[in-house]
Structure formats: structure tokens, C-alpha cells
py3Dmol code that shows the C-alpha trace and the ligand (Angstrom):
import py3Dmol

protein = """\
ATOM      1  CA  MET A   1      11.383  -9.412  23.717  1.00  0.00           C
ATOM      2  CA  ALA A   2      10.026 -12.519  25.337  1.00  0.00           C
ATOM      3  CA  VAL A   3      12.528 -15.093  26.426  1.00  0.00           C
ATOM      4  CA  LYS A   4      10.681 -18.229  27.475  1.00  0.00           C
ATOM      5  CA  PRO A   5      12.039 -20.872  29.829  1.00  0.00           C
ATOM      6  CA  ILE A   6      13.144 -24.024  27.998  1.00  0.00           C
ATOM      7  CA  LEU A   7      11.766 -27.348  29.206  1.00  0.00           C
ATOM      8  CA  ILE A   8      14.422 -29.904  29.981  1.00  0.00           C
ATOM      9  CA  ALA A   9      14.299 -33.704  30.047  1.00  0.00           C
ATOM     10  CA  PRO A  10      12.724 -35.656  31.651  1.00  0.00           C
ATOM     11  CA  ASP A  11       9.841 -33.160  31.540  1.00  0.00           C
ATOM     12  CA  PRO A  12       6.867 -35.166  30.224  1.00  0.00           C
ATOM     13  CA  ARG A  13       5.688 -32.125  28.248  1.00  0.00           C
ATOM     14  CA  LEU A  14       8.590 -32.732  25.852  1.00  0.00           C
ATOM     15  CA  LYS A  15       6.921 -36.007  24.876  1.00  0.00           C
ATOM     16  CA  ARG A  16       3.735 -34.387  23.605  1.00  0.00           C
ATOM     17  CA  VAL A  17       2.975 -34.300  19.889  1.00  0.00           C
ATOM     18  CA  ALA A  18       2.352 -30.810  18.495  1.00  0.00           C
ATOM     19  CA  SER A  19      -0.580 -29.988  16.208  1.00  0.00           C
ATOM     20  CA  ALA A  20      -0.601 -28.369  12.778  1.00  0.00           C
ATOM     21  CA  VAL A  21      -1.090 -24.604  12.629  1.00  0.00           C
ATOM     22  CA  GLU A  22      -4.297 -23.817  10.749  1.00  0.00           C
ATOM     23  CA  LYS A  23      -3.472 -20.251   9.816  1.00  0.00           C
ATOM     24  CA  VAL A  24      -0.221 -18.283  10.051  1.00  0.00           C
ATOM     25  CA  ASP A  25      -1.565 -15.232  11.849  1.00  0.00           C
ATOM     26  CA  ASP A  26      -0.111 -12.637  14.225  1.00  0.00           C
ATOM     27  CA  SER A  27      -0.203 -15.014  17.181  1.00  0.00           C
ATOM     28  CA  VAL A  28       1.910 -17.517  15.247  1.00  0.00           C
ATOM     29  CA  ARG A  29       4.292 -14.715  14.197  1.00  0.00           C
ATOM     30  CA  GLN A  30       4.517 -13.714  17.880  1.00  0.00           C
ATOM     31  CA  LEU A  31       5.397 -17.300  18.772  1.00  0.00           C
ATOM     32  CA  ILE A  32       8.134 -17.225  16.116  1.00  0.00           C
ATOM     33  CA  THR A  33       9.523 -13.960  17.538  1.00  0.00           C
ATOM     34  CA  ASP A  34       9.496 -15.393  21.070  1.00  0.00           C
ATOM     35  CA  MET A  35      11.237 -18.534  19.849  1.00  0.00           C
ATOM     36  CA  PHE A  36      14.009 -16.498  18.181  1.00  0.00           C
ATOM     37  CA  ASP A  37      14.379 -14.380  21.350  1.00  0.00           C
ATOM     38  CA  THR A  38      14.572 -17.544  23.457  1.00  0.00           C
ATOM     39  CA  LEU A  39      17.031 -19.206  21.078  1.00  0.00           C
ATOM     40  CA  ARG A  40      19.348 -16.181  20.937  1.00  0.00           C
ATOM     41  CA  ALA A  41      19.287 -15.794  24.715  1.00  0.00           C
ATOM     42  CA  THR A  42      20.818 -19.273  25.076  1.00  0.00           C
ATOM     43  CA  GLY A  43      24.067 -18.023  23.586  1.00  0.00           C
ATOM     44  CA  ASN A  44      25.030 -21.213  21.780  1.00  0.00           C
ATOM     45  CA  GLY A  45      21.734 -22.743  20.616  1.00  0.00           C
ATOM     46  CA  VAL A  46      21.163 -22.913  16.860  1.00  0.00           C
ATOM     47  CA  ALA A  47      17.602 -24.202  16.620  1.00  0.00           C
ATOM     48  CA  LEU A  48      14.467 -24.534  18.692  1.00  0.00           C
ATOM     49  CA  ALA A  49      11.125 -26.315  18.420  1.00  0.00           C
ATOM     50  CA  SER A  50       7.871 -24.945  19.876  1.00  0.00           C
ATOM     51  CA  THR A  51       7.419 -27.999  22.122  1.00  0.00           C
ATOM     52  CA  GLN A  52      10.649 -27.033  23.925  1.00  0.00           C
ATOM     53  CA  ILE A  53       8.900 -23.976  25.326  1.00  0.00           C
ATOM     54  CA  GLY A  54       5.680 -25.901  25.970  1.00  0.00           C
ATOM     55  CA  ASP A  55       3.771 -24.602  22.939  1.00  0.00           C
ATOM     56  CA  LEU A  56       2.016 -27.255  20.885  1.00  0.00           C
ATOM     57  CA  ARG A  57       1.801 -25.446  17.542  1.00  0.00           C
ATOM     58  CA  ARG A  58       4.130 -26.992  14.960  1.00  0.00           C
ATOM     59  CA  VAL A  59       6.882 -24.379  14.558  1.00  0.00           C
ATOM     60  CA  VAL A  60      10.671 -24.715  14.395  1.00  0.00           C
ATOM     61  CA  VAL A  61      13.266 -21.961  14.095  1.00  0.00           C
ATOM     62  CA  PHE A  62      16.907 -22.013  13.041  1.00  0.00           C
ATOM     63  CA  ASP A  63      19.625 -19.426  13.378  1.00  0.00           C
ATOM     64  CA  LEU A  64      22.921 -21.034  12.530  1.00  0.00           C
ATOM     65  CA  GLY A  65      24.592 -17.689  11.864  1.00  0.00           C
ATOM     66  CA  GLU A  66      28.192 -18.032  10.787  1.00  0.00           C
ATOM     67  CA  HIS A  67      28.037 -21.801  11.438  1.00  0.00           C
ATOM     68  CA  ASN A  68      25.549 -22.353   8.612  1.00  0.00           C
ATOM     69  CA  PRO A  69      27.107 -25.080   6.443  1.00  0.00           C
ATOM     70  CA  ASP A  70      24.705 -24.425   3.558  1.00  0.00           C
ATOM     71  CA  PRO A  71      24.673 -20.803   2.328  1.00  0.00           C
ATOM     72  CA  SER A  72      21.800 -21.582  -0.045  1.00  0.00           C
ATOM     73  CA  VAL A  73      19.563 -21.819   3.023  1.00  0.00           C
ATOM     74  CA  LYS A  74      18.996 -18.293   4.290  1.00  0.00           C
ATOM     75  CA  MET A  75      19.136 -17.710   8.051  1.00  0.00           C
ATOM     76  CA  PRO A  76      17.361 -16.984  10.310  1.00  0.00           C
ATOM     77  CA  LEU A  77      14.737 -19.473   9.201  1.00  0.00           C
ATOM     78  CA  ALA A  78      11.301 -20.206  10.654  1.00  0.00           C
ATOM     79  CA  MET A  79       9.186 -23.150   9.517  1.00  0.00           C
ATOM     80  CA  VAL A  80       5.509 -23.597  10.305  1.00  0.00           C
ATOM     81  CA  ASN A  81       4.084 -27.118   9.883  1.00  0.00           C
ATOM     82  CA  PRO A  82       7.402 -28.507   8.570  1.00  0.00           C
ATOM     83  CA  GLU A  83       7.038 -31.845   6.907  1.00  0.00           C
ATOM     84  CA  ILE A  84       9.742 -34.074   5.535  1.00  0.00           C
ATOM     85  CA  THR A  85       8.505 -35.028   2.094  1.00  0.00           C
ATOM     86  CA  ALA A  86      11.623 -36.902   0.970  1.00  0.00           C
ATOM     87  CA  LEU A  87      14.259 -38.603   3.010  1.00  0.00           C
ATOM     88  CA  ASP A  88      17.223 -40.035   1.167  1.00  0.00           C
ATOM     89  CA  ASP A  89      18.238 -42.879   3.405  1.00  0.00           C
ATOM     90  CA  ALA A  90      20.579 -44.501   0.894  1.00  0.00           C
ATOM     91  CA  GLU A  91      23.309 -42.527   2.622  1.00  0.00           C
ATOM     92  CA  TRP A  92      23.590 -41.753   6.296  1.00  0.00           C
ATOM     93  CA  GLN A  93      25.761 -39.320   8.167  1.00  0.00           C
ATOM     94  CA  VAL A  94      26.972 -39.179  11.744  1.00  0.00           C
ATOM     95  CA  VAL A  95      26.752 -35.813  13.470  1.00  0.00           C
ATOM     96  CA  GLU A  96      27.486 -34.988  17.090  1.00  0.00           C
ATOM     97  CA  GLU A  97      24.226 -33.606  18.436  1.00  0.00           C
ATOM     98  CA  GLY A  98      23.277 -31.709  21.532  1.00  0.00           C
ATOM     99  CA  CYS A  99      19.940 -30.263  22.622  1.00  0.00           C
ATOM    100  CA  LEU A 100      18.845 -27.292  24.712  1.00  0.00           C
ATOM    101  CA  SER A 101      16.320 -29.628  26.359  1.00  0.00           C
ATOM    102  CA  VAL A 102      18.981 -32.226  27.198  1.00  0.00           C
ATOM    103  CA  PRO A 103      21.664 -29.833  28.471  1.00  0.00           C
ATOM    104  CA  ASN A 104      25.325 -30.781  28.353  1.00  0.00           C
ATOM    105  CA  LEU A 105      24.796 -34.152  26.692  1.00  0.00           C
ATOM    106  CA  TYR A 106      26.474 -34.633  23.310  1.00  0.00           C
ATOM    107  CA  MET A 107      26.181 -37.851  21.343  1.00  0.00           C
ATOM    108  CA  SER A 108      26.945 -38.952  17.793  1.00  0.00           C
ATOM    109  CA  VAL A 109      23.694 -39.628  15.981  1.00  0.00           C
ATOM    110  CA  GLU A 110      23.339 -41.314  12.605  1.00  0.00           C
ATOM    111  CA  ARG A 111      20.622 -39.923  10.359  1.00  0.00           C
ATOM    112  CA  PRO A 112      19.771 -39.874   6.654  1.00  0.00           C
ATOM    113  CA  PHE A 113      22.045 -37.624   4.651  1.00  0.00           C
ATOM    114  CA  LYS A 114      19.492 -35.644   2.702  1.00  0.00           C
ATOM    115  CA  VAL A 115      16.024 -34.260   3.390  1.00  0.00           C
ATOM    116  CA  THR A 116      13.405 -32.305   1.510  1.00  0.00           C
ATOM    117  CA  VAL A 117      11.130 -30.269   3.744  1.00  0.00           C
ATOM    118  CA  GLN A 118       7.894 -28.482   2.942  1.00  0.00           C
ATOM    119  CA  TYR A 119       6.701 -25.777   5.308  1.00  0.00           C
ATOM    120  CA  LEU A 120       4.884 -22.469   5.562  1.00  0.00           C
ATOM    121  CA  ASP A 121       6.919 -19.308   6.028  1.00  0.00           C
ATOM    122  CA  GLU A 122       6.008 -16.408   8.303  1.00  0.00           C
ATOM    123  CA  GLN A 123       3.634 -15.059   5.655  1.00  0.00           C
ATOM    124  CA  GLY A 124       1.861 -18.398   5.353  1.00  0.00           C
ATOM    125  CA  ASP A 125       3.360 -19.118   1.927  1.00  0.00           C
ATOM    126  CA  LYS A 126       4.331 -22.657   1.013  1.00  0.00           C
ATOM    127  CA  GLN A 127       8.080 -23.260   0.738  1.00  0.00           C
ATOM    128  CA  GLU A 128      10.294 -26.231   0.038  1.00  0.00           C
ATOM    129  CA  ILE A 129      13.986 -26.813   0.623  1.00  0.00           C
ATOM    130  CA  THR A 130      16.319 -29.713   0.083  1.00  0.00           C
ATOM    131  CA  VAL A 131      19.368 -29.987   2.288  1.00  0.00           C
ATOM    132  CA  GLY A 132      21.969 -32.692   2.089  1.00  0.00           C
ATOM    133  CA  GLY A 133      25.476 -33.665   2.968  1.00  0.00           C
ATOM    134  CA  ASN A 134      25.948 -31.427   5.986  1.00  0.00           C
ATOM    135  CA  TRP A 135      24.821 -31.134   9.577  1.00  0.00           C
ATOM    136  CA  LEU A 136      21.905 -28.840   8.762  1.00  0.00           C
ATOM    137  CA  ALA A 137      20.150 -31.937   7.364  1.00  0.00           C
ATOM    138  CA  SER A 138      20.528 -33.614  10.764  1.00  0.00           C
ATOM    139  CA  CYS A 139      19.520 -30.435  12.571  1.00  0.00           C
ATOM    140  CA  ILE A 140      16.243 -30.214  10.612  1.00  0.00           C
ATOM    141  CA  GLN A 141      15.409 -33.842  11.427  1.00  0.00           C
ATOM    142  CA  HIS A 142      16.264 -33.254  15.102  1.00  0.00           C
ATOM    143  CA  GLU A 143      13.888 -30.257  15.300  1.00  0.00           C
ATOM    144  CA  ILE A 144      11.006 -31.939  13.492  1.00  0.00           C
ATOM    145  CA  ASN A 145      11.429 -34.933  15.842  1.00  0.00           C
ATOM    146  CA  HIS A 146      10.754 -32.533  18.752  1.00  0.00           C
ATOM    147  CA  LEU A 147       7.323 -31.728  17.287  1.00  0.00           C
ATOM    148  CA  ASP A 148       6.541 -35.442  17.499  1.00  0.00           C
ATOM    149  CA  GLY A 149       7.785 -35.728  21.064  1.00  0.00           C
ATOM    150  CA  ILE A 150      11.055 -37.407  20.138  1.00  0.00           C
ATOM    151  CA  LEU A 151      14.334 -36.401  21.797  1.00  0.00           C
ATOM    152  CA  PHE A 152      17.639 -37.086  20.052  1.00  0.00           C
ATOM    153  CA  PRO A 153      18.878 -39.879  22.366  1.00  0.00           C
ATOM    154  CA  GLU A 154      15.863 -41.884  21.184  1.00  0.00           C
ATOM    155  CA  LYS A 155      17.478 -42.009  17.743  1.00  0.00           C
ATOM    156  CA  LEU A 156      20.382 -44.038  19.164  1.00  0.00           C
ATOM    157  CA  SER A 157      20.547 -47.806  19.481  1.00  0.00           C
ATOM    158  CA  ARG A 158      18.930 -49.216  22.636  1.00  0.00           C
ATOM    159  CA  VAL A 159      22.283 -49.734  24.341  1.00  0.00           C
ATOM    160  CA  GLN A 160      23.576 -46.291  23.412  1.00  0.00           C
ATOM    161  CA  GLN A 161      20.307 -44.740  24.473  1.00  0.00           C
ATOM    162  CA  MET A 162      20.584 -46.252  27.948  1.00  0.00           C
ATOM    163  CA  ARG A 163      24.153 -45.044  28.121  1.00  0.00           C
ATOM    164  CA  ALA A 164      23.090 -41.548  27.055  1.00  0.00           C
ATOM    165  CA  TRP A 165      20.339 -41.217  29.664  1.00  0.00           C
ATOM    166  CA  LYS A 166      22.662 -42.543  32.358  1.00  0.00           C
ATOM    167  CA  LYS A 167      25.271 -39.984  31.396  1.00  0.00           C
ATOM    168  CA  TYR A 168      22.638 -37.245  31.380  1.00  0.00           C
ATOM    169  CA  GLN A 169      21.355 -38.268  34.799  1.00  0.00           C
ATOM    170  CA  LYS A 170      24.897 -38.090  36.107  1.00  0.00           C
ATOM    171  CA  LEU A 171      25.406 -34.622  34.619  1.00  0.00           C
ATOM    172  CA  ARG A 172      22.188 -33.438  36.257  1.00  0.00           C
ATOM    173  CA  LYS A 173      23.197 -34.909  39.597  1.00  0.00           C
ATOM    174  CA  GLN A 174      26.585 -33.234  39.370  1.00  0.00           C
ATOM    175  CA  GLY A 175      24.782 -29.966  38.747  1.00  0.00           C
ATOM    176  CA  ALA A 176      26.380 -29.337  35.340  1.00  0.00           C
ATOM    177  CA  GLN A 177      25.923 -25.693  34.488  1.00  0.00           C
ATOM    178  CA  ILE A 178      23.128 -24.414  32.238  1.00  0.00           C
ATOM    179  CA  ASN A 179      23.533 -20.853  31.010  1.00  0.00           C
ATOM    180  CA  TYR A 180      19.952 -20.169  29.993  1.00  0.00           C
ATOM    181  CA  LYS A 181      16.510 -20.046  31.549  1.00  0.00           C
ATOM    182  CA  VAL A 182      15.015 -23.503  32.032  1.00  0.00           C
ATOM    183  CA  GLU A 183      11.896 -24.930  33.560  1.00  0.00           C
ATOM    184  CA  GLU A 184      12.191 -28.192  35.428  1.00  0.00           C
ATOM    185  CA  SER A 185       9.365 -30.564  36.139  1.00  0.00           C
ATOM    186  CA  ASP A 186       8.932 -32.260  39.491  1.00  0.00           C
ATOM    187  CA  SER A 187       9.639 -35.632  38.026  1.00  0.00           C
ATOM    188  CA  HIS A 188      13.225 -36.798  37.991  1.00  0.00           C
ATOM    189  CA  ILE A 189      12.767 -40.304  36.743  1.00  0.00           C
ATOM    190  CA  LEU A 190      14.271 -40.957  33.346  1.00  0.00           C
TER     191      LEU A 190
END
"""
ligand_1 = """\
1
ZN
Zn 16.701 -30.419 20.577
"""
view = py3Dmol.view(width=600, height=400)
view.addModel(protein, "pdb")
view.setStyle({"model": 0}, {"cartoon": {"style": "trace"}})
view.addModel(ligand_1, "xyz")
view.setStyle({"model": 1}, {"stick": {}})
view.zoomTo()
view.show()
């Protein structure tokens, strides 16, 4: 069991763009195991991207457990090189999002309603799922954004984004509690 510390904003490492995995081998499977261990150790986290533990291989994991709104998507779920191949932006949904890397901040984020994602599973086999009309669709977009160095407040309008970071800064200053292992950078400028 390897629980890794989770990087928290404004750590500049969260802004890095991860690279595609060339081959799903044992080291990638070990990363997946570590990510599930890390996710479960948080207590309330439901998904994690590799960049959140400072690894730049494109992997995301989900374990929504009993909260899974879409039983057709089997949990736990690991995706290597996930790629959104279709985004139905005719309809949008608003979901209250939080992030293990932006602890204690919750904001309503509007995202397309339906996504189709292609990825490799733990065996390296190509898979595709379509999820729509529930918060898992937002969750998938949130995680894939991490691999491109994008944190969820950046999906808000400019004004809301400023408000979000201000609120987050205040929470950090107040010493709002974090119940899992984190790694903080020296920089505290948002
Ligand atoms: Zn996140």
C-alpha cells in the first residue's frame, strides 16, 4: 500500500501537462494501485488524476462506490490516456465540484452534459464509454482537465474564478482542516 501525498493549489506542479503512456506495463499498474490507495485514504475523495500526486503519466482513477450515479459504469475504474472523443455541448449541467487539490472549496461548475471517452484499461486494451445526464460526466471532465494542468475553478467565469481563489486563500489562511496527506509548495501566491 502506497499512499502518496496530494499536491494542493497553488503548487505549480499541478499546472503541468501530463504525457501519454506508451505501454501499460507493471509500472503503470503500480501507479494505478498507488492512486487507488491514495484516493481511498482521503476518506471522501471519489477520483484522482496522476498529476495530483506529481506523476506526469496520463492516468485517472475513479471510485464512486455507492455514490455512483451510473450503474452501467463499473467501479472502481482506471483510465490510461483518457481522451474525450465526443462532447455533447448542446446541453450543459451544473454540478457542485470540489477537488482534493483545492481542499475545502466547493463551487458550482457548468459543463457539457454528455461525454464519450476512449481510454486504455489496466491490461492495455482499448475501451470506450459514454456517460451523460449525471455528475459522473462532470467528474470525468474534471479529472481529464487535471492531466492538462487545469483546475476546476478555471472552468468558472473570470469573476467567479477570482471569487473562488479568494475564498480558497481565506480557507487556507484560516487553516481549514485537511484530513489526508498533502504536500505543499513554498509558493503561496495564487
Ligand atoms: Zn480535482
